[in-house]
N, C-alpha and C positions, 0 to 999 in steps of 0.2 A: 047355342050361338054359332052363327057361320063361321067364326074364326076358330082356327084349330087351337090356338094356344094364346096369341097375343092380340089385343084389340087396338093397339096404337103403336106407332114408332116410337121406340123407347128413347133415341137420341141421335143427334148428328154424329157422324164418325169422327170427324175432326174439325178443326176450324176451316172456313172457307178459304179457298185460294183466291185472293182478290188482286185486281188490276185497277187501272183508273176508271174503267167503264164496264167491268164485269166481275162476277163472283161464281166460282165453280163450288157447287154444294153437294155433299154426299151424306145420306142418312141411313139409319138401320132398316132392313127389310122386315116385312112381317110374313107370317104364314097365314094363308086364308083359303077358303074354299072358291073356286072359280078363279077369275082373273083379277089380280090385284093391281090397282091403279093409284099413284100418288099425285096429288095435286099440290103444286107449289105456289105459295101465297107470299107476295111481297108488299110491304107497306112503305110507301114513299116518304121522303122527308116532310112532305106537306100533308100526310096522314091518309092518303088515298090507298086502298088495298085492292089488289087485282091478282088473280090467278094468272101466273105466267106460262103455265103448261100442265099437262097431265102425262105421266111417264109410267112405263112398266118397269124400268129399272130404278136404281136408287141413287142416281146422280143427275144433276142438270147444271147448266150455266145460265145465270141471270145476266142478260146483256142490255146494252144500251143504258146503263146506269149513269147518273150525272156524277162527274169527277168531284172528289172531295165531299161526298154526301153520305149520310148515315141511312140505311134501310134496316127493316126488321123482315125476317124471313120465317115462314112456318111451313110445315108439310102435313097434309091430311090424307091418309089412305082410305081407300074404299074397295070393296069386292063387288064385282059383277058375277051374280050367280047364273047358273044355266037357264033359269027361267026369266032372266033379264033384271031381276030385282038388284038394287044397289044397297049395300050395307056399308054405312060410314064409320070410320074409326075416329079416335080423338086426335086433335091437332098436336104436333109436337110442341115442346116449349119453344118460345121465340129465340132466335139468335140475332145479334146485331152484326151488320156488315157495313163497313165504312170503306168507301172507295178511296183509292190513293189520289192525292192531289197533283 
């Protein structure tokens, strides 16, 4: 396996830091060969899911969220190997984020 030890992000480090229109999120890092990238996926209150970004670190801030609304957040890591192949890991369990009214 291209992963040294872990194939997926095991958990979010703490509850998200939430405001009326954003949520700061932090998750556990993985060890992998090549470059590790983390995709952050957010599901809106209406059910549409989008990737809000790809990060090399283990934090991000979801911005422009609707005040007083509930969202679901998941992270999926992948490794980019020296030959360009991408090896995807498992999604984290979902967490719920509700912005302040």
